[in-house]
C-alpha positions as CSV (number, residue, x, y, z in Angstrom):
1,M,105.5,112.2,85.3
2,E,108.3,113.2,82.9
3,S,107.6,115.8,80.3
4,D,108.0,113.5,77.3
5,W,105.6,110.8,78.4
6,R,103.5,111.2,75.3
7,D,106.5,111.4,72.9
8,R,107.7,107.8,73.0
9,P,105.9,104.5,73.3
10,W,105.5,102.4,76.5
11,G,105.3,98.8,77.3
12,L,102.1,97.8,79.1
13,V,101.8,95.1,81.8
14,L,98.3,93.9,82.6
15,S,97.7,91.8,85.7
16,G,95.1,89.1,86.3
17,G,92.1,89.3,88.5
18,G,89.0,87.7,86.9
19,A,86.1,90.1,86.7
20,K,88.5,92.8,88.0
21,G,90.2,92.8,84.7
22,V,87.5,95.2,83.5
23,Y,89.6,97.9,85.3
24,E,92.2,97.5,82.5
25,I,89.6,98.5,79.9
26,G,89.3,101.8,81.8
27,V,93.0,102.1,81.7
28,W,92.9,101.6,78.0
29,K,90.3,104.3,77.6
30,A,92.5,106.7,79.6
31,L,95.6,105.9,77.5
32,V,93.6,106.7,74.3
33,A,92.4,110.0,75.8
34,L,96.0,110.9,76.8
35,G,97.4,110.0,73.4
36,I,99.9,107.5,74.9
37,Q,101.4,105.0,72.5
38,V,102.0,101.4,73.4
39,N,104.3,99.1,71.5
40,A,104.3,96.1,73.7
41,V,101.7,94.5,76.0
42,V,102.1,91.5,78.2
43,G,99.4,90.0,80.5
44,T,98.5,87.2,82.9
45,S,95.1,85.6,83.1
46,A,92.4,88.4,82.6
47,G,95.4,90.5,81.7
48,A,96.3,88.1,78.9
49,I,92.8,88.4,77.5
50,N,93.1,92.2,77.6
51,A,96.6,92.2,76.1
52,C,95.2,90.5,73.0
53,A,92.1,92.8,73.0
54,Y,94.3,95.8,73.2
55,A,96.4,94.6,70.3
56,Q,93.5,94.0,68.1
57,G,91.9,97.4,68.9
58,D,88.2,98.3,68.6
59,L,87.9,99.6,72.1
60,P,84.1,100.2,71.9
61,R,83.4,96.6,71.0
62,I,85.7,95.3,73.8
63,E,84.1,97.6,76.3
64,D,80.6,96.3,75.4
65,A,81.9,92.7,75.6
66,W,83.2,93.2,79.1
67,L,80.1,95.1,80.3
68,S,77.8,92.4,79.0
69,M,79.8,89.5,80.4
70,R,78.1,87.5,83.1
71,L,79.2,84.5,85.2
72,S,77.3,82.2,82.9
73,D,79.6,83.4,80.1
74,I,82.6,82.2,82.1
75,A,81.8,78.9,83.6
76,V,79.2,76.1,84.0
77,M,78.0,76.5,87.6
78,P,74.8,75.5,89.5
79,V,72.2,78.3,89.5
80,E,72.3,78.5,93.3
81,L,76.0,79.2,93.3
82,V,75.8,81.7,90.6
83,R,73.1,83.6,92.6
84,E,75.3,83.4,95.7
85,L,78.3,84.9,93.9
86,E,76.3,87.6,92.1
87,K,74.9,89.0,95.3
88,A,78.2,88.7,97.2
89,G,79.1,92.4,96.8
90,S,82.7,92.9,97.9
91,G,83.3,89.2,98.2
92,P,81.6,85.8,98.6
93,D,80.8,84.6,102.1
94,P,83.3,81.8,102.9
95,V,80.5,79.8,104.6
96,A,78.4,80.0,101.5
97,L,81.4,78.8,99.4
98,L,81.8,75.9,101.7
99,R,78.2,74.9,101.1
100,H,79.0,74.8,97.4
101,R,82.4,73.2,97.7
102,Q,81.4,70.3,95.5
103,A,80.3,72.6,92.7
104,L,83.4,74.8,93.1
105,F,85.8,71.9,93.2
106,P,84.3,69.2,91.1
107,K,86.5,66.3,89.8
108,G,88.6,67.8,87.1
109,G,87.5,71.4,87.9
110,I,84.7,73.7,86.7
111,D,83.9,73.5,83.0
112,T,85.0,76.8,81.2
113,A,83.5,76.0,77.8
114,P,81.5,79.2,78.1
115,L,84.6,81.3,78.5
116,R,86.2,79.8,75.4
117,A,83.1,80.6,73.4
118,T,83.0,84.1,74.8
119,L,86.6,84.7,74.0
120,G,86.2,83.2,70.6
121,R,83.6,85.9,69.8
122,M,85.6,88.6,71.5
123,L,89.2,88.1,70.1
124,D,90.4,87.8,66.6
125,E,93.8,86.2,66.2
126,K,94.5,87.6,62.8
127,S,93.9,91.2,64.1
128,V,96.2,90.6,67.0
129,R,99.0,89.3,64.8
130,N,98.6,92.1,62.3
131,S,98.7,94.8,65.0
132,G,102.5,95.1,65.0
133,L,102.5,95.1,68.9
134,D,104.8,92.8,70.8
135,V,102.2,90.7,72.7
136,G,103.1,88.3,75.5
137,I,101.1,85.8,77.6
138,I,102.0,84.2,80.9
139,T,100.8,80.7,81.9
140,Y,102.2,77.8,83.9
141,E,102.7,74.3,82.5
142,L,101.8,71.6,85.0
143,S,103.4,68.7,83.1
144,S,106.9,70.1,83.7
145,L,106.1,72.5,86.6
146,R,107.6,75.4,84.7
147,P,106.4,78.9,83.8
148,V,105.6,79.7,80.2
149,E,106.3,83.3,79.1
150,I,105.5,83.3,75.5
151,F,105.2,86.0,72.8
152,L,103.3,86.0,69.5
153,E,106.2,84.7,67.5
154,G,106.4,81.6,69.7
155,I,102.7,80.9,69.5
156,P,101.8,78.6,66.5
157,E,99.2,80.0,64.1
158,G,95.7,79.1,65.2
159,T,96.5,78.5,68.8
160,L,96.4,82.0,70.4
161,L,93.0,81.3,72.0
162,D,94.5,78.1,73.5
163,Y,97.3,80.0,75.2
164,V,94.9,82.7,76.4
165,M,92.7,80.0,78.0
166,A,95.8,78.4,79.5
167,S,96.8,81.8,81.1
168,A,93.3,82.3,82.5
169,A,92.8,78.8,83.9
170,M,92.1,79.6,87.6
171,P,92.9,76.6,89.8
172,I,89.2,75.8,90.3
173,F,88.8,75.5,86.5
174,K,89.3,72.4,84.4
175,R,92.9,72.3,83.3
176,P,93.2,73.3,79.6
177,R,95.5,71.3,77.3
178,I,97.7,72.4,74.5
179,G,98.8,69.1,72.8
180,S,99.5,66.7,75.6
181,R,100.4,69.3,78.2
182,E,98.2,70.7,80.9
183,Y,98.3,74.3,82.1
184,V,97.1,76.4,84.9
185,D,96.6,80.2,85.5
186,G,99.7,82.2,85.0
187,A,99.1,84.0,88.3
188,V,100.6,81.0,90.1
189,F,103.9,82.1,88.6
190,D,103.6,85.9,88.1
191,N,100.4,87.8,88.2
192,I,102.1,91.2,87.4
193,P,104.7,90.2,84.8
194,V,106.9,93.3,84.8
195,R,110.0,91.1,84.8
196,T,108.9,89.5,81.5
197,L,108.7,92.8,79.7
198,R,112.0,94.0,81.2
199,E,113.8,90.9,80.0
200,R,112.3,91.6,76.6
201,G,114.3,94.9,76.7
202,Y,111.6,97.4,77.5
203,R,112.4,100.2,79.9
204,R,109.4,102.5,79.8
205,I,106.6,100.5,81.4
206,I,103.1,101.1,82.6
207,V,102.1,98.5,85.2
208,V,98.4,97.9,85.8
209,D,97.6,96.1,89.1
210,V,93.9,95.3,89.5
211,S,94.3,93.7,93.0
212,G,93.9,90.1,91.7
213,I,95.0,87.0,93.5
214,G,98.4,85.5,92.7
215,V,102.1,85.7,93.0
216,S,103.7,89.1,92.3
217,R,107.4,88.9,91.8
218,E,109.7,91.7,92.9
219,V,111.5,93.5,90.1
220,D,114.6,95.6,90.2
221,G,113.4,98.8,88.5
222,A,116.9,100.3,88.0
223,G,117.3,102.0,84.7
224,S,113.6,102.0,84.0
225,I,110.8,104.5,83.9
226,T,107.7,103.0,85.5
227,A,104.2,104.3,85.8
228,Y,102.3,102.2,88.3
229,V,98.5,102.2,88.1
230,R,96.6,100.4,90.9
231,N,93.0,100.5,92.0
232,S,92.6,103.3,94.5
233,M,89.5,101.8,95.9
234,Q,88.7,98.2,97.0
235,M,85.5,96.9,95.6
236,G,84.0,93.7,94.1
237,H,85.7,90.3,93.8
238,I,87.1,88.2,91.0
239,L,83.8,86.5,90.2
240,N,81.7,89.6,90.4
241,F,80.1,90.1,87.0
242,E,77.3,92.4,88.1
243,E,77.0,95.2,85.5
244,S,77.1,98.0,88.1
245,F,80.4,96.7,89.5
246,L,81.9,96.3,86.0
247,R,81.0,99.8,85.1
248,D,82.3,101.3,88.4
249,Y,85.6,99.4,88.2
250,M,86.1,100.3,84.6
251,E,85.6,103.9,85.4
252,L,88.0,103.6,88.4
253,G,90.6,102.3,86.0
254,R,90.1,105.3,83.7
255,L,90.3,107.8,86.6
256,D,93.2,106.2,88.3
257,T,95.2,106.3,85.1
258,L,94.4,109.9,84.4
259,R,95.6,110.8,87.9
260,V,98.9,108.9,87.5
261,F,99.6,110.9,84.4
262,G,98.9,114.2,86.2
263,E,95.4,115.0,85.1
264,F,94.0,115.1,88.6
265,E,95.1,116.1,92.1
266,G,94.2,114.1,95.2
267,T,95.1,110.9,96.9
268,D,91.6,109.3,97.5
269,Y,89.6,111.6,95.3
270,F,89.9,112.9,91.7
271,L,90.2,116.6,91.9
272,Q,90.6,119.0,89.0
273,P,93.6,121.3,89.7
274,A,92.6,124.8,91.0
275,P,95.9,126.5,92.1
276,A,94.3,129.8,93.1
277,L,91.7,128.3,95.4
278,T,94.2,125.8,96.7
279,A,96.5,128.7,97.7
280,R,93.6,130.4,99.5
281,L,92.8,127.3,101.4
282,E,96.5,126.9,102.4
283,G,96.4,130.4,103.7
284,V,93.9,129.4,106.4
285,L,96.6,127.6,108.2
286,A,98.5,130.9,108.7
287,D,95.4,132.4,110.5
288,D,95.8,132.8,114.2
289,A,92.1,132.0,114.8
290,A,92.5,128.8,112.8
291,V,95.6,127.8,114.8
292,A,93.7,128.4,118.1
293,S,90.7,126.4,116.9
294,L,92.9,123.3,116.2
295,A,94.9,123.5,119.4
296,P,92.5,121.5,121.6
297,L,92.2,118.8,118.9
298,I,95.8,118.1,118.3
299,G,97.4,119.4,121.5
300,H,98.6,116.0,122.4
301,K,100.8,115.9,119.3
302,S,103.5,118.3,120.6
303,F,101.7,121.3,119.2
304,S,102.9,124.7,120.4
305,E,100.3,126.9,118.7
306,S,102.4,128.4,115.9
307,P,101.6,128.1,112.2
308,S,104.9,126.3,111.4
309,D,104.3,123.8,114.3
310,L,100.7,123.5,113.1
311,R,101.8,122.3,109.7
312,K,104.2,119.8,111.3
313,A,101.4,118.5,113.5
314,I,99.0,118.1,110.6
315,R,101.6,116.1,108.7
316,Y,101.8,113.9,111.8
317,L,98.0,113.5,111.8
318,L,97.7,112.4,108.2
319,P,97.4,108.7,107.2
320,K,100.6,107.3,105.6
321,R,99.0,107.2,102.2
322,F,99.1,111.1,102.2
323,A,102.8,111.2,102.9
324,G,103.4,112.7,99.4
325,G,100.6,115.2,99.5
326,R,101.8,118.7,98.7
327,N,98.8,120.7,99.9
328,L,97.9,120.1,103.5
329,M,94.4,121.5,103.3
330,I,93.6,119.3,100.3
331,C,94.9,116.3,102.3
332,L,92.7,117.3,105.2
333,A,89.7,117.8,103.0
334,E,90.1,114.4,101.5
335,C,90.3,112.9,105.0
336,A,87.1,114.7,105.9
337,A,85.3,113.5,102.7
338,S,86.4,110.0,103.3
339,A,85.3,110.0,106.9
340,L,81.9,111.4,105.9
341,G,81.4,108.9,103.1
342,V,81.5,111.4,100.2
343,Q,81.3,109.6,96.9
344,R,84.8,108.8,95.6
345,N,84.4,107.3,92.1
346,R,83.8,110.6,90.2
347,V,85.6,113.8,89.2
348,Y,85.2,117.0,91.3
349,N,86.3,120.6,90.8
350,L,87.5,122.0,94.1
351,P,84.4,124.1,94.9
352,E,82.1,121.1,94.2
353,F,84.3,119.0,96.5
354,L,84.1,121.5,99.3
355,D,80.3,121.8,98.8
356,A,79.9,118.0,99.0
357,I,81.8,117.9,102.3
358,R,79.7,120.8,103.7
359,T,76.4,119.1,102.5
360,V,77.2,115.7,104.0
361,H,78.5,117.2,107.2
362,A,75.4,119.4,107.6
363,A,73.2,116.4,107.0
364,S,75.0,114.3,109.6
365,G,74.6,117.1,112.2
366,K,70.8,116.8,112.0
367,K,71.0,113.2,113.2
368,G,72.3,114.2,116.6
369,P,75.4,112.8,118.3
370,G,73.7,109.5,119.4
371,F,76.2,109.3,122.2
372,L,76.4,105.8,123.6
373,D,73.2,104.4,122.3
374,S,72.2,101.0,123.8
375,E,73.9,99.0,121.1
376,F,77.2,100.8,121.7
377,R,76.9,100.6,125.5
378,S,76.8,96.8,125.0
379,F,79.8,97.1,122.6
380,L,81.8,99.1,125.1
381,D,81.1,96.6,127.9
382,R,82.3,93.7,125.7
383,I,85.4,95.4,124.4
384,S,86.5,96.4,127.9
385,A,86.1,92.8,129.0
386,S,87.9,91.2,126.1
387,L,90.1,92.2,123.2
388,A,88.4,89.5,121.1
389,A,85.0,91.4,121.2
390,V,83.2,91.4,117.9
391,L,82.2,94.7,116.3
392,P,78.4,95.1,115.9
393,K,77.3,95.1,112.3
394,K,75.9,98.6,112.7
395,F,79.5,99.8,113.6
396,E,80.9,98.2,110.4
397,K,78.3,99.8,108.2
398,R,78.6,103.4,109.5
399,T,81.0,105.9,108.0
400,P,84.0,106.8,110.2
401,F,82.4,110.1,111.2
402,E,79.1,108.4,112.1
403,N,81.1,106.0,114.3
404,Y,82.8,109.0,116.0
405,R,79.5,110.7,116.6
406,A,77.9,107.5,117.9
407,L,80.7,107.0,120.5
408,F,81.7,110.6,121.5
409,P,80.0,114.0,121.9
410,L,80.7,116.3,119.0
411,T,83.2,118.5,120.9
412,F,86.9,118.9,120.9
413,G,87.4,118.8,124.6
414,K,90.8,118.6,126.2
415,T,90.3,115.1,127.5
416,R,89.8,112.4,124.9
417,H,87.6,109.4,125.5
418,P,89.9,106.4,126.3
419,L,88.5,104.5,123.3
420,Y,89.4,107.3,120.8
421,G,92.7,105.6,120.0
422,F,90.8,102.4,119.2
423,L,88.6,104.3,116.8
424,E,91.5,106.2,115.3
425,A,93.3,102.9,114.6
426,I,90.3,101.6,112.7
427,H,89.8,104.9,110.8
428,P,93.3,106.5,110.5
429,E,91.8,109.5,108.6
430,L,89.5,110.5,111.4
431,T,91.6,113.0,113.4
432,A,92.7,114.8,110.2
433,A,89.0,114.8,109.2
434,L,88.0,116.4,112.5
435,A,90.7,119.0,112.0
436,F,89.3,120.0,108.6
437,L,85.7,120.1,109.9
438,A,86.9,122.4,112.7
439,L,88.1,124.8,109.9
440,L,85.0,124.6,107.7
441,D,83.5,127.9,108.8
442,R,86.8,129.7,108.1
443,L,87.3,128.5,104.5
444,P,87.0,131.0,101.7
445,P,84.0,130.6,99.4
446,G,84.6,128.7,96.2
């Protein structure tokens, strides 16, 4: 990030995503902590709600409002459907949704009177207008089949809540009206309205993408400085208003933003910079014994057992998302942590991070390899007979490292099991993780 990112204000783009919009409150918290000024904010759907909330200020009250929000505060739904959605975790079961199709798609759509009442308590139009921020909202007018990209000066006094409701009108909701015109969620036109802000003349833009559902239009970023903040973990769904999810996703928004602006290192994890220890870790890759220990593991990758070739081979092993990683040992450590299931949504200093890897790895070793247990023998038989074989539920729930230990002996023999490529395709971080674990005993103490 450029050196003057605090010195001049930014435009802020907030995407839609239902309950996932809580992520943007975490972004807001990070911007406050960083001292970053914003002079314009535009949003779609949940992003439109948060754009107005950002303009009016009072972050603690908005944070409390989001964390206390429940599905019953959004829409009128049968109790059975609410329970189904609340326990859905990462996403509702399509079969369960089909059972409730009449409730999800009633004539005229789901009643969102609760959402209007919730937003009426949450947002204050006068405060938004007095903020001095350039606030924009995206919705879509069904009467004329045209997008509406509207800023405060174009919104008649007393109708701001109407336009926010129009922006957040998911297709399963009743269509809100402003006058005689009907509207639907702005995400059907542009869920991440960068173009709207660029056409307004802004060239320093923070884009927040919460992984919502909708159209995302390509934008030519020439002549602009753009900071892109996107959820680094997939969790929850757009109707998940469970408090634990809301807290976790908000915290993820805060941490992701701090990382984008240089406060943390890491690709998957949030690591406090530790240059001296990082340099010592990198030095391990120049050690002849370390080179020799990795040779059997990555020998099939054109590795000729020299430190320079070793670094090239490691680059080849890393998943694509680590392409920009500067420190190879940190990249390998993150792959190992991910494969072992080390908690991601928190801040680590580097010694803590290495200790967490060692602890989980040691605990996994006590379970034994579990090579080809009966369930996996059955799985291997099926997959060899048909590419359409279904993974057993136990396989899906295990960490990548547990799957590896379940399928293969914990050794780095010269001959790989023929199904290793299949496992590596499912878990692209696995080989890099094994490389790091092979070096664990050679790492310097924290």
